[in-house]
N, C-alpha and C positions, 0 to 999 in steps of 0.2 A: 234710519240709520241712527246706530248708537256713538257715542261719544267718545269708543273707545279709542287711546292713544297708544301707538304701537312704541314700546320701550325699546330704548340702543342702550347698552351697558348696564352696572350695574349700579344700586342706592349705594349709600355712605354706609347704611346700617350693614348692608350684604356683605361688604368691604371688611369691615371691623369685625364682624363674626368670621370670616374666615381665616383673617389674620389671628383672631384668639383661637381657633382650634389648633391653626398650624404652630403657632408658640407653643400651646399645652403639649403637641407631640414633639415638638423638638425639645420642651424639659423634660420628657418622659426617656428620650430616647439618647440625648448627648450624655448624660451620666452613665448610662450602660457601656458605651463606646469606649468614652476614656477607661473606665474598668476592665474593658475586655483587653485595651490594648497595655496595660500594667501587667496584668495577668500573664498575657502572652508572654511579654519581658520575663518576667518573674520564672516563667515555666521554659525559657530559651537558656536563661541562666541555670537553670538546673541541671538540664540538659547537656549542658559545655562542662557541667562539675561532673557529671556520673562520666563522659566521654572520657576526659582527662584522668580522673582516677582508674577506669579500665587502662587505659592507656600504661599509666604510672605502674600498674599493677603486669602487666605485659612485659616492660621493661626491666622491672626488677626479677621477671620469671626469666628473662634470656640474660641478662646482666649479672645478677646475682645482686646489685645494689639498687637502692632509689637514686633516682637523679634530681638535680635542681630541677625546678619547674620550667627555669627559661632553657635549660638544655633539653629537657623533653620536647618542648613545644616548638623549639627549633630543629628538633631531628624529623629530617623530611619522610622517615621509614614510618614514622607515628604520626604524623600532622603534613601529609602530603600538599594541604592546600592551605596551611599554616595554621598559627594559632588561634584558638577559638576567642572570639571577644565578645567579652561581657555585655550585653545590652543596653544595661546600665552604666557604661563607659569605666566600670571599677577594674582593678586589676585582681585576679585570680592569684591566690597566694596558697603554700604548705603550711598546714599544722605539725607539731610536732611530731604525729604520728604518719608521716608523710602522705597527707591525703588534702587533695585540695577541698580549700571549702569556699562557700560564696558570703558573700556579704550580705549585711539585712540591709533591704531596700525597704 
């Protein structure tokens, strides 16, 4: 008979290697996830600006004048679900050309 012991569990070196591999994978994945979240917020903000500008032009086509932004977003005919909210928690504003602009994020 041989003197082979049955092993139970992992050695300390094996556990350290597994932890190092998981740490390396996390170091690669976490920055990509946070970048994706910021990009998604920026895209949502741009989409909200485009929608508000489209509704602004529709209001002008129906009424013949441009409204204040607060009047437009409060009108349930143009925004039945309420005003679009900036994902960065900024307020949208009108420029001198009656265009809704986004903030630099």
